[in-house]
C-alpha positions in Angstrom: 14.1 -29.3 173.1 14.6 -32.2 172.2 11.0 -33.6 171.3 11.3 -37.4 169.4 8.3 -38.7 171.5 6.6 -39.1 168.0 9.0 -41.0 166.8 9.5 -43.2 170.2 4.7 -43.8 170.9 4.5 -44.7 166.8 7.6 -46.9 167.0 6.4 -49.0 170.5 2.7 -48.6 169.3 3.2 -50.2 166.1 4.8 -52.5 167.6 3.0 -54.1 169.9 -0.2 -53.4 168.2 1.6 -56.1 165.0 2.2 -58.4 167.9 -1.4 -58.5 169.7 -4.1 -56.4 166.8 -7.0 -54.9 169.3 -3.9 -52.9 171.7 -5.0 -49.8 172.9 -2.3 -47.9 172.9 -1.9 -43.8 174.4 0.2 -41.2 175.0 -0.8 -39.7 178.1 -1.6 -41.1 181.6 -5.8 -41.6 180.1 -8.4 -42.5 182.6 -9.2 -46.2 182.2 -9.5 -47.6 179.0 -12.7 -48.9 177.7 -11.3 -52.1 175.8 -8.2 -54.1 177.7 -5.2 -54.8 176.5 -4.2 -51.3 176.8 -1.2 -49.2 177.6 1.3 -46.2 178.0 4.0 -44.3 176.5 4.6 -41.6 178.5 7.9 -38.7 178.4 8.3 -38.5 181.9 11.6 -36.3 182.0 13.7 -34.4 179.4 16.4 -33.3 180.6 19.6 -30.9 179.0 23.3 -32.5 179.0 25.0 -29.2 179.9 28.0 -30.5 179.5 27.6 -30.5 175.9 25.3 -27.4 175.2 27.4 -24.8 173.3 27.8 -21.1 175.1 24.6 -19.1 173.6 22.9 -22.5 175.7 22.3 -24.6 173.0 21.0 -27.7 173.4 23.5 -30.7 171.5 22.5 -33.3 174.0 19.6 -35.0 175.8 18.5 -37.1 179.1 15.4 -38.3 178.0 13.8 -40.4 180.1 10.2 -42.3 179.3 7.8 -45.1 180.8 5.7 -48.0 180.1 2.7 -49.6 181.3 0.7 -51.9 180.1 -3.1 -53.1 181.9 -4.9 -56.1 181.5 -8.7 -57.4 182.2 -8.5 -61.0 181.9 -9.8 -63.1 184.3 -7.3 -65.9 183.9 -3.2 -65.4 182.1 -3.6 -61.1 182.5 -0.1 -61.1 184.3 1.7 -63.1 181.2 0.0 -60.6 178.7 0.8 -57.4 180.6 3.8 -59.2 179.9 4.0 -60.3 176.9 3.9 -56.7 175.9 6.1 -55.3 177.9 8.3 -58.3 176.5 7.1 -56.8 172.4 7.6 -53.0 174.1 10.7 -53.5 175.5 12.6 -54.8 171.9 11.1 -51.8 170.2 12.7 -49.4 173.1 15.9 -51.3 172.9 15.7 -51.3 168.9 16.1 -47.1 170.0 18.5 -47.6 172.4 16.6 -47.1 175.5 18.0 -48.7 177.6 15.4 -50.5 180.4 16.5 -49.5 184.3 13.0 -51.5 185.8 9.5 -52.9 185.7 7.9 -54.8 187.9 4.0 -55.2 188.2 2.6 -52.3 190.1 -1.6 -53.3 191.9 -3.6 -51.1 190.1 -6.5 -48.7 191.6 -9.5 -51.3 190.0 -8.5 -54.0 191.2 -10.1 -56.0 188.7 -6.6 -54.8 186.2 -3.5 -56.1 186.6 -0.5 -53.7 185.7 2.7 -54.0 184.6 5.2 -51.0 184.6 8.8 -50.1 183.2 10.6 -47.0 182.9 13.2 -46.4 180.1 16.3 -43.7 179.4 18.6 -42.8 176.6 20.4 -40.0 175.9 19.7 -38.0 172.4 21.6 -36.0 170.4 20.1 -33.8 168.3 21.9 -32.3 164.1 21.2 -29.9 161.9 22.0 -31.7 158.2 23.5 -28.9 155.7 19.1 -28.5 154.7 18.2 -28.1 157.7 16.7 -31.3 158.5 17.1 -32.5 161.8 18.1 -35.8 163.2 18.6 -37.7 166.2 21.4 -39.8 167.1 20.2 -42.2 170.0 23.2 -43.7 173.2 23.0 -46.3 175.2 25.4 -44.8 177.8 23.5 -42.9 180.7 
C-alpha cells in the first residue's frame, strides 16, 4: 500500500502554520477543537491502479484522495478566515501535484463554527531505489 500520509500532512500543516501561527491541525476527523482556527487533513481513499500492477500483484501506482476541512469560530470574518486557510492548503497540495476536485462551504453541526471543505486526488508511483529506499513520484493525471 502506498503510504504518503505523513508527507502530505506535514506539507499542509507546515504551510498553514507558517501563514497562520497557532492554527490547530489534525490528521484525522476529531471532536471539536479546543481552539480555533483548526483544520484536518485526512486520507479518504488509497486505491491501487490495477493496470500498472505486476503479475505478482505488486502495487506500482495508487490513486489517493484527501479531504481538508477548516473551521473558524470568529464572530465576524469566519468565512474569510476559512477561505484564507484553504488557499494556503490548496497551494501546498498543488506543490505535491494534487488536483483539487471540489471545494465548498459546508453547514456545520455546531452553527457557531464556519466550515470549509475541499477534496484532492493524485496518482502516486512507488519506486524502490538500488539502496533500498523508496521514492514516490506524483502524477497530476487522475
